[in-house]
C-alpha positions as MATLAB code, in Angstrom:
seq = 'XXXXXXXXXXXXXXXXXXXXXXXXXXXXXXXXXXXXXXXXXXXXXXXXXXXXXXXXXXXXXXXXXXXXXXXXXXXXXXXXXXXXXXXXXXXXXXXXXXXXXXXXXXXXXXXXXXXXXXXXXXXXXXXXXXXXXXXXXXXXXXXXXXXXXXXXXXXXXXXXXXXXXXXXXXXXXXXXXXXXXXXXXXXXXXXXXXXXXXXXXXXXXXXXXXXXXXXXXXXXXXXXXXXXXXXXXXXXXXXXXXXXXXXXXXXXXXXXXXXXXXXXXXXXXXXXXXXXXXXXXXXXXXXXXXXXXXXXXXXXXXXXXXXXXXXXXXXXXXXXXXXXXXXXXXXXXXXXXXXXXXXXXXXXXXXXXXXXXXXXXXXXXXXXXXXXXXXXXXXXXXXXXXXXXXXXXXXXXXXXXXXXXXXXXXXXXXXXXXXXXXXXXXXXXXXXXXXXXXXXXXXXXXXXXXXXXXXXXXXXXXXXXXXXXXXXXXXXXXXXXXXXXXXXXXXXXXXXXXXXXXXXXXXXXXXXXXXXXXXXXXXXXXXXXXXXXXXXXXXXXXXXXXXXXXXXXXXXXXXXXXXXXXXXXXXXXXXXXXXXXXXXXXX';
ca = [
    -164.668  -40.247   80.144;
    -161.715  -41.332   81.953;
    -159.329  -38.645   83.287;
    -155.971  -38.040   83.744;
    -153.695  -35.148   84.603;
    -150.067  -32.915   84.112;
    -148.769  -30.200   85.597;
    -147.294  -27.001   83.579;
    -146.511  -23.596   84.804;
    -148.625  -20.712   83.265;
    -147.217  -17.101   84.599;
    -145.867  -18.554   87.934;
    -149.283  -20.228   89.017;
    -148.957  -23.907   88.478;
    -151.932  -25.193   86.755;
    -154.021  -28.323   86.640;
    -155.622  -29.827   83.691;
    -157.924  -32.461   82.946;
    -157.297  -34.198   79.622;
    -160.238  -36.689   78.285;
    -158.462  -39.903   77.707;
    -160.712  -41.467   75.664;
    -161.903  -37.957   73.553;
    -158.672  -36.196   72.961;
    -160.402  -33.128   74.566;
    -158.664  -30.864   77.024;
    -159.973  -28.328   78.868;
    -157.743  -25.837   81.008;
    -158.147  -24.997   84.087;
    -156.832  -22.619   86.241;
    -156.070  -23.637   89.812;
    -153.167  -23.347   92.486;
    -150.994  -26.793   92.555;
    -154.052  -28.724   92.585;
    -157.014  -29.910   89.927;
    -160.117  -28.738   90.311;
    -163.412  -30.258   88.934;
    -166.990  -29.827   89.500;
    -169.007  -31.670   91.851;
    -169.052  -35.372   90.853;
    -172.681  -36.313   89.794;
    -174.193  -38.875   91.842;
    -173.793  -42.487   90.433;
    -170.901  -41.554   88.943;
    -167.018  -42.538   89.934;
    -164.166  -39.479   91.041;
    -162.099  -38.351   89.137;
    -158.791  -39.264   90.949;
    -155.393  -37.903   89.521;
    -152.273  -39.606   88.711;
    -150.721  -40.226   92.256;
    -154.307  -42.120   92.905;
    -155.648  -39.336   95.123;
    -159.512  -37.708   94.639;
    -159.442  -35.034   92.818;
    -160.284  -31.357   95.292;
    -163.817  -30.120   94.248;
    -164.316  -26.919   93.940;
    -167.717  -25.159   94.008;
    -167.497  -22.606   91.266;
    -164.929  -24.494   88.347;
    -163.926  -22.468   85.449;
    -163.561  -22.880   81.663;
    -161.574  -19.855   81.030;
    -158.369  -21.503   79.658;
    -154.920  -19.210   80.739;
    -153.992  -17.935   77.498;
    -158.058  -16.396   77.847;
    -157.104  -15.032   81.116;
    -153.956  -13.514   80.320;
    -155.651  -12.329   77.092;
    -158.273  -10.637   79.224;
    -155.246   -8.772   82.008;
    -153.719   -7.029   78.782;
    -156.939   -5.582   77.399;
    -158.161   -4.253   80.705;
    -154.543   -2.137   81.441;
    -154.792   -1.145   77.815;
    -157.788   -0.160   77.619;
    -157.023    2.489   80.417;
    -154.089    3.261   78.008;
    -155.810    3.853   74.887;
    -158.526    5.803   76.676;
    -155.468    8.208   77.652;
    -154.203    8.186   74.802;
    -157.347    9.441   73.159;
    -157.532   12.051   75.432;
    -154.517   13.322   74.963;
    -155.008   13.627   71.342;
    -158.210   15.279   71.075;
    -156.868   17.519   73.286;
    -154.286   18.099   70.986;
    -156.254   18.107   68.150;
    -158.350   21.346   69.989;
    -155.193   22.804   70.685;
    -153.919   23.157   67.486;
    -157.181   24.573   66.358;
    -157.716   27.135   68.315;
    -153.461   27.912   67.341;
    -154.576   27.990   63.575;
    -151.463   25.754   62.668;
    -152.080   23.099   60.199;
    -155.493   22.410   60.527;
    -156.056   18.970   58.444;
    -153.813   17.342   61.300;
    -155.392   19.833   64.063;
    -158.143   17.119   62.620;
    -156.838   14.350   62.376;
    -155.398   14.716   66.271;
    -159.256   15.183   67.193;
    -160.857   12.466   65.075;
    -158.162   10.124   66.164;
    -158.270   10.862   69.582;
    -162.191   10.434   69.612;
    -161.852    7.255   68.360;
    -159.268    5.970   70.524;
    -161.378    7.484   73.430;
    -164.515    5.150   72.956;
    -162.769    2.302   71.831;
    -160.786    1.689   75.184;
    -163.998    2.712   77.190;
    -164.962   -0.668   75.234;
    -162.055   -2.667   77.258;
    -162.735   -1.214   80.212;
    -166.000   -1.980   81.449;
    -164.399   -5.032   82.376;
    -163.061   -3.698   85.341;
    -166.502   -2.397   86.555;
    -167.385   -6.070   87.026;
    -167.391   -7.504   90.073;
    -165.172  -10.967   90.275;
    -166.016  -13.271   93.418;
    -163.994  -16.265   92.155;
    -161.530  -17.524   94.503;
    -157.700  -16.181   93.611;
    -155.002  -18.459   92.763;
    -151.690  -18.667   95.066;
    -148.949  -20.334   93.564;
    -148.609  -22.055   97.103;
    -152.306  -23.048   98.476;
    -150.931  -24.280  101.895;
    -149.946  -20.338  102.629;
    -153.725  -19.291  102.078;
    -154.369  -18.668  106.172;
    -151.614  -16.509  105.952;
    -151.869  -15.136  102.914;
    -154.688  -12.226  103.170;
    -157.249  -15.113  103.000;
    -158.891  -17.004  106.147;
    -161.643  -17.972  104.811;
    -164.040  -15.895  107.030;
    -164.209  -12.139  107.959;
    -162.838  -12.260  111.173;
    -160.184  -10.880  112.683;
    -157.689  -13.354  113.452;
    -154.759  -12.816  116.356;
    -152.647  -14.780  118.158;
    -154.781  -17.893  117.186;
    -158.572  -16.259  118.349;
    -160.728  -14.456  116.555;
    -163.148  -10.944  117.219;
    -165.716   -9.589  114.776;
    -164.881   -6.417  115.020;
    -167.418   -5.163  112.863;
    -169.528   -3.141  115.126;
    -165.797   -1.794  115.962;
    -165.003    0.103  112.668;
    -166.487    3.147  112.937;
    -165.303    3.805  116.545;
    -161.341    3.021  116.240;
    -158.877    5.979  116.456;
    -156.839    5.013  113.932;
    -159.835    5.573  110.792;
    -161.934    2.666  109.322;
    -158.920    1.837  106.465;
    -156.449    0.839  109.269;
    -158.454   -1.163  110.803;
    -159.166   -3.098  107.541;
    -156.184   -3.987  106.275;
    -157.077   -7.061  109.038;
    -160.702   -8.327  108.379;
    -159.834  -11.831  107.252;
    -156.543  -11.645  107.929;
    -153.703  -13.678  109.948;
    -153.010  -10.267  111.072;
    -151.119  -10.805  114.847;
    -148.485   -8.796  113.113;
    -150.127   -6.203  111.922;
    -152.011   -5.689  115.538;
    -148.821   -5.961  117.551;
    -146.400   -3.580  115.399;
    -148.973   -0.871  114.738;
    -150.034   -0.308  118.600;
    -147.957    1.059  120.791;
    -149.897    1.567  124.294;
    -151.510   -1.940  125.974;
    -155.394   -0.310  125.566;
    -156.132   -2.053  121.893;
    -155.208   -5.178  123.737;
    -157.950   -4.468  126.482;
    -160.295   -3.499  124.278;
    -159.651   -6.167  121.419;
    -160.920   -9.164  124.460;
    -164.301   -7.086  124.304;
    -164.647   -8.892  120.607;
    -164.023  -12.053  120.997;
    -165.119  -14.854  119.201;
    -163.188  -18.542  119.900;
    -159.950  -19.945  119.443;
    -160.491  -21.407  115.902;
    -158.076  -18.544  114.883;
    -155.325  -18.986  112.224;
    -152.112  -19.924  114.373;
    -149.208  -17.261  113.316;
    -146.198  -18.191  111.004;
    -144.189  -16.251  113.654;
    -144.352  -16.487  117.712;
    -145.212  -13.510  119.630;
    -143.693  -15.089  123.126;
    -144.370  -12.595  126.595;
    -140.392  -12.516  127.148;
    -139.421  -12.867  123.718;
    -137.319   -9.941  122.065;
    -140.518   -8.700  120.403;
    -142.468   -7.481  123.768;
    -139.192   -6.297  125.301;
    -137.853   -4.493  122.558;
    -141.893   -3.239  122.389;
    -141.806   -2.511  126.036;
    -138.484   -0.022  125.967;
    -139.164    1.200  122.729;
    -143.353    2.325  124.477;
    -141.674    3.370  128.071;
    -138.864    6.239  125.462;
    -142.196    7.691  124.397;
    -143.540    7.531  127.700;
    -140.927    8.717  129.711;
    -140.103   11.641  126.945;
    -143.169   12.418  126.395;
    -143.054   12.452  122.698;
    -145.807   11.709  120.088;
    -144.854    8.858  117.322;
    -146.317   10.933  115.165;
    -144.154   13.556  112.029;
    -142.060   16.209  114.201;
    -143.004   19.825  113.512;
    -139.746   19.767  111.398;
    -140.480   16.612  109.691;
    -143.636   18.305  108.537;
    -142.318   21.303  107.475;
    -139.632   19.481  105.308;
    -142.902   17.658  103.761;
    -144.593   19.716  103.315;
    -142.200   22.223  101.890;
    -140.903   19.783   99.231;
    -144.487   19.380   98.317;
    -144.430   23.047   97.474;
    -141.106   23.027   95.756;
    -143.148   20.050   93.385;
    -146.000   22.016   93.378;
    -143.742   24.811   91.484;
    -141.800   22.366   89.542;
    -144.812   20.826   87.857;
    -145.555   24.570   86.674;
    -142.808   24.737   85.252;
    -142.081   20.959   83.834;
    -145.151   21.881   82.253;
    -144.380   24.752   80.219;
    -141.103   23.184   79.122;
    -138.351   23.963   81.789;
    -135.465   20.999   81.383;
    -134.350   21.551   84.877;
    -137.820   20.491   86.220;
    -136.659   16.765   84.539;
    -134.877   16.182   87.659;
    -136.424   18.528   90.336;
    -139.873   17.464   90.072;
    -139.338   13.395   90.983;
    -136.381   13.945   93.169;
    -138.635   16.858   95.051;
    -141.438   14.564   94.538;
    -139.439   11.276   96.086;
    -138.996   13.887   99.140;
    -142.785   14.809   99.432;
    -145.179   12.578   97.558;
    -142.970    9.297   97.997;
    -142.952    9.712  101.743;
    -146.145   10.991  101.871;
    -148.190    7.802  100.868;
    -145.174    5.295  102.729;
    -146.214    7.442  105.546;
    -149.284    7.423  105.615;
    -150.109    4.117  104.638;
    -148.139    3.735  107.483;
    -150.466    6.146  109.886;
    -147.630    7.545  111.085;
    -147.984   11.623  109.585;
    -150.839   12.493  112.127;
    -152.954   10.983  114.883;
    -155.803   12.203  112.535;
    -157.083    9.532  109.791;
    -158.401   11.866  107.541;
    -154.692   13.725  107.109;
    -152.896   10.406  107.005;
    -155.558    9.398  103.730;
    -155.543   12.462  102.158;
    -151.212   12.521  102.179;
    -151.968    9.519  100.688;
    -153.589   10.201   97.733;
    -151.033   13.483   97.314;
    -148.216   10.923   96.852;
    -150.016    8.311   95.311;
    -148.701    9.225   91.556;
    -146.768    5.974   91.867;
    -148.841    3.321   93.007;
    -152.781    3.288   94.517;
    -153.634    3.936   98.076;
    -155.432    0.494   97.661;
    -152.782   -1.740   96.573;
    -149.666   -0.067   98.457;
    -151.569   -1.102  101.966;
    -151.926   -4.763  100.320;
    -148.639   -5.319   99.003;
    -146.553   -3.393  101.869;
    -147.879   -2.808  104.981;
    -150.238   -6.229  104.658;
    -147.361   -8.360  102.461;
    -143.913   -6.658  102.840;
    -144.333   -5.695  106.137;
    -145.937   -9.026  108.212;
    -143.431  -11.394  105.862;
    -140.283   -9.601  105.236;
    -138.267  -12.122  103.039;
    -140.768  -14.947  102.900;
    -140.154  -16.574   99.574;
    -144.087  -17.504   99.660;
    -145.632  -14.475  100.757;
    -143.577  -11.538  100.765;
    -144.428   -9.798   97.356;
    -141.553   -7.807   97.200;
    -139.615  -10.980   96.414;
    -141.200  -11.438   93.059;
    -141.598   -7.774   91.721;
    -138.432   -8.614   89.077;
    -138.311  -12.569   88.365;
    -140.809  -11.590   85.001;
    -141.832  -15.307   85.113;
    -144.313  -14.904   82.643;
    -141.853  -15.103   79.766;
    -140.176  -18.620   80.889;
    -137.372  -19.581   81.045;
    -136.101  -18.510   77.710;
    -138.391  -15.656   77.626;
    -137.996  -12.163   76.078;
    -138.713  -10.812   79.237;
    -135.406  -10.428   81.730;
    -135.272  -10.396   85.014;
    -133.572  -12.188   87.749;
    -134.074  -13.575   91.418;
    -133.849  -12.161   95.139;
    -134.082  -15.776   96.802;
    -132.150  -19.189   96.444;
    -135.733  -20.198   97.301;
    -137.244  -19.129   93.733;
    -136.485  -21.805   91.036;
    -133.418  -20.417   89.221;
    -134.361  -19.837   85.277;
    -131.671  -19.831   82.153;
    -132.131  -16.389   80.833;
    -131.353  -15.258   84.787;
    -127.848  -15.529   83.901;
    -128.464  -12.484   81.705;
    -129.703  -10.430   84.617;
    -126.720   -7.399   84.518;
    -128.416   -6.315   81.100;
    -132.333   -6.218   82.797;
    -130.711   -4.348   85.277;
    -129.179   -1.948   83.136;
    -133.177   -0.600   82.112;
    -135.573   -2.543   84.678;
    -134.461   -0.053   87.693;
    -135.436    2.945   85.275;
    -139.205    1.195   85.228;
    -139.643   -0.001   88.775;
    -142.517    2.835   89.628;
    -143.981    3.148   86.181;
    -144.804   -0.227   85.576;
    -146.106   -0.848   88.979;
    -148.581    2.452   88.629;
    -149.951    1.973   85.693;
    -149.242   -1.884   84.446;
    -149.136   -3.891   87.615;
    -151.893   -1.876   89.456;
    -154.342   -3.035   86.668;
    -152.885   -6.768   86.345;
    -153.171   -6.750   90.254;
    -156.852   -5.514   90.814;
    -158.013   -7.899   87.887;
    -156.241  -11.637   88.965;
    -157.009  -10.375   93.032;
    -153.437  -11.401   94.140;
    -150.580  -10.187   93.980;
    -148.137  -11.943   92.125;
    -149.765  -15.730   93.707;
    -148.971  -14.770   97.090;
    -151.128  -12.028   98.424;
    -154.547  -12.409   98.106;
    -156.162   -9.220   97.967;
    -160.086   -8.485   98.879;
    -162.596   -8.605   96.427;
    -164.236   -4.697   95.218;
    -167.483   -3.630   94.025;
    -168.090   -2.187   91.024;
    -168.703    0.599   92.851;
    -164.852    0.661   94.372;
    -163.625   -0.465   91.466;
    -165.062    2.169   89.133;
    -163.410    5.088   91.844;
    -160.304    2.302   91.712;
    -159.910    3.509   87.943;
    -160.980    6.947   87.598;
    -158.349    7.561   91.041;
    -155.866    5.861   88.383;
    -156.915    7.717   85.250;
    -156.794   10.948   87.158;
    -153.139   11.159   87.636;
    -152.395    9.619   83.968;
    -154.574   13.056   83.515;
    -151.821   15.158   85.644;
    -149.093   13.202   84.447;
    -149.512   12.432   81.475;
    -152.410   14.128   79.002;
    -151.635   17.267   80.719;
    -147.973   17.759   80.126;
    -148.068   16.469   76.642;
    -150.423   18.788   75.431;
    -149.493   21.968   77.103;
    -145.414   21.129   76.641;
    -146.241   20.461   72.341;
    -148.566   23.587   71.896;
    -145.593   25.289   73.938;
    -143.413   24.477   71.024;
    -146.033   24.573   68.782;
    -146.564   28.093   69.507;
    -143.015   28.822   69.612;
    -143.028   28.426   65.660;
    -141.792   24.800   66.288;
    -142.520   21.364   63.776;
    -144.651   19.312   64.788;
    -142.393   16.138   65.369;
    -140.599   18.803   67.918;
    -143.388   19.116   69.625;
    -144.315   15.438   70.037;
    -140.846   14.238   70.648;
    -140.430   16.973   73.315;
    -144.027   16.521   75.073;
    -142.637   12.567   75.448;
    -139.392   12.884   76.295;
    -141.019   15.116   78.991;
    -143.194   12.992   80.480;
    -140.828    9.488   80.528;
    -137.241   11.039   82.049;
    -139.131   12.259   85.497;
    -141.266    8.580   85.361;
    -137.066    7.128   85.213;
    -135.143    9.509   88.179;
    -137.967    8.193   90.337;
    -138.243    5.035   89.162;
    -134.224    4.717   89.757;
    -134.662    6.411   93.094;
    -136.687    4.436   94.488;
    -135.299    0.884   93.486;
    -132.198    1.974   94.762;
    -133.606    2.677   98.263;
    -135.623    0.169   98.387;
    -134.122   -2.716   96.871;
    -130.969   -2.666   99.337;
    -132.840   -2.429  102.481;
    -133.231   -6.382  101.985;
    -131.598   -8.200   99.467;
    -128.221   -9.310  100.196;
    -126.769  -12.455  101.460;
    -127.401  -11.316  105.010;
    -130.738  -10.783  105.214;
    -131.987  -13.912  103.479;
    -133.369  -16.229  105.940;
    -131.064  -19.204  106.115;
    -133.282  -22.252  107.387;
    -136.395  -21.912  105.410;
    -138.713  -24.699  104.789;
    -140.855  -25.206  101.608;
    -143.637  -26.038  104.243;
    -144.256  -23.423  106.587;
    -145.762  -24.406  109.894;
    -147.452  -22.370  112.125;
    -144.645  -20.749  115.138;
    -141.951  -21.590  112.527;
    -140.961  -18.014  111.716;
    -139.342  -18.014  115.066;
    -139.712  -14.506  116.671;
    -141.014  -11.655  114.850;
    -139.265   -9.005  115.946;
    -136.166  -11.123  115.701;
    -136.838  -11.932  112.345;
    -137.397   -8.299  111.269;
    -133.998   -7.258  111.608;
    -132.210   -9.978  110.541;
    -133.725   -9.389  107.256;
    -133.296   -5.887  106.892;
    -130.238   -3.856  107.013;
    -129.170   -0.463  107.432;
    -126.744    1.743  106.886;
    -125.582    5.806  107.334;
    -127.688    5.274  110.673;
    -126.804    8.427  112.990;
    -126.638   10.870  109.523;
    -129.454   13.105  109.506;
    -129.473   14.218  105.900;
    -129.708    9.813  104.898;
    -132.556   10.312  107.331;
    -134.235   12.840  105.315;
    -132.504   11.507  101.343;
    -134.152    7.977  101.797;
    -137.309    9.150  104.215;
    -136.158    7.634  107.033;
    -135.724    3.999  105.092;
    -131.980    3.703  106.154;
    -132.975    3.189  109.537;
    -134.895   -0.368  107.945;
    -135.471   -2.506  110.565;
    -136.516   -0.322  113.706;
    -139.023    0.860  111.002;
    -139.861   -2.744  110.814;
    -140.284   -2.794  114.277;
    -142.668   -0.004  114.202;
    -144.008    0.869  111.395;
    -146.832    3.701  113.047;
    -142.827    5.589  114.529;
    -142.750    7.841  111.672;
    -139.105    8.502  110.317;
    -138.064   11.138  112.415;
    -137.708    9.572  115.330;
    -136.312    6.239  113.807;
    -132.241    7.716  114.772;
    -133.584    8.077  118.711;
    -135.013    4.751  118.886;
    -131.950    3.265  117.349;
    -129.935    2.268  120.660;
    -132.561    0.998  121.926;
    -133.452   -1.424  120.077;
    -129.900   -2.188  119.748;
    -129.684   -2.912  123.411;
    -132.549   -5.042  123.438;
    -131.324   -7.357  120.842;
    -128.142   -7.844  122.025;
    -129.301   -9.535  125.063;
    -131.220  -11.739  122.462;
    -128.132  -12.790  120.692;
    -128.461  -10.256  117.638;
    -125.630   -8.109  116.675;
    -127.475   -5.244  115.381;
    -124.803   -3.134  115.210;
    -123.124   -5.471  112.646;
    -125.170   -4.770  110.217;
    -125.225   -0.784  110.088;
    -121.997   -0.544  109.664;
    -122.512    0.480  106.036;
    -123.030    3.199  103.956;
    -124.758    3.610  101.081;
    -122.919    2.818   99.030;
    -121.430   -0.332  100.576;
    -124.766   -1.297  100.696;
    -125.314   -1.011   96.681;
    -122.404   -3.466   96.571;
    -124.079   -6.038   98.730;
    -127.091   -6.349   96.572;
    -125.681   -5.890   93.242;
    -122.837   -8.951   94.656;
    -125.834  -10.996   95.906;
    -127.803  -10.774   92.871;
    -124.531  -11.768   90.607;
    -124.394  -14.930   93.448;
    -128.268  -15.652   92.389;
    -128.550  -15.587   88.966;
    -125.066  -16.152   87.465;
    -126.083  -19.560   87.595;
    -128.602  -22.140   88.858;
];
């Protein structure tokens, strides 16, 4: 039958629909900004779009509807929640039986928990299946920069390198070098290496000049090259290591000791720990994940990875490395490539949907519901880390893309299993154990069943809300304001169009209270965001010393860096608020 097509959007992804004009039947095929059909058979006429152009063929057509795809994702992470709730319920039943409290209710908890746990496992099995289909993107024109070059090489400065045999020898560890596999990773290579040796080693693994051309420029006489040389000279002459100093390590591990103490008091119902625990975790766990993923804590890869694991309560190291190190740090504030600009758009609910949100850049479409962004702002920041950890994490894992702007590498069944059980372990530590312990403490003191359940629920939720608002405020003020929004970004991105990479990092970041040692500790060094983005592998304890060096080079290249460092934290928050108002109050 003859074929025509139309376009619609589902969940922020453009979806092509092939409509049979003869039979009236419709087959929806998920695709990103293109129509997907099977290979035409011999003797048949190739389908054409309404523009007259041939419809692009796909090696792996799919007949899964967008609705079925969304339902699949829902059941995948819903199954996780059901399993954990089942385990928690069973634990409560066992505890109450042991204490001899309300035997009938205890047996009910136990049976209900067992049924829920086994039922949830039936949904979870979807996570263990390998999916090698092509991950959809919102803009197929940027796939080569969004983590999918179509091969397994490392693409650096437009050349391809095969580092497979070098992975086991990499001084930074396997995880570090693996981030660039199958990627255009020029920014990763340049920003994480402060010595000249890696460039010499790289040439030994040269393949050809058919690599993906970088979006940014890396001229030898440009700002990035000059500021890197200046910072390299600083560490060389001062004989200082780029990793954490002894004082920084003392603060980090001291805060972690406070987390352990607060956790113990928390699961025994100490009200003070509702605030102490998340604040101590921000200063230790969040800093460990962030700095460990940047390989800035130690020169020993195992230590960095251990710190990532310790700080993985609010997000998994796997997802964090891809979202933060690969997506955000390479393409800061580039709408088509930076996943951090998409966290709060919430397109799935549609223009008038109930899922409120806001946009962070004028390059994104203004939806009618964004005019209610102030209402959304009253509750969404509190859920920032909780949703990322337990909802978005599984969605990204299954969809193999973050918001349609960053392609995630496929995971084998074993890797998916490890990832899944890692997140379940976190849920047990921060959900099941405290819920059971707090409720049991109330009941052992003679409290009612209802109050025990209410207190347990309250104690689990409040620390997440406190940590979420801390994380939101400190992370968002660093990039979301009018002065950090690139004015000259085109809708179609081309090689070299981004200009000097280092200069872009400064112009898309915002610093505040730069010379305050207290703010440096309280924000985990994120108050000196521009310098951190230039040199992510340098521990935050060194950033204040680097500011004058970076500023001097920036002045030579026409960037007024001191003028972008005059705010305090309250000023930066006000800039965020004003910018969101300009973007979302009206189209």
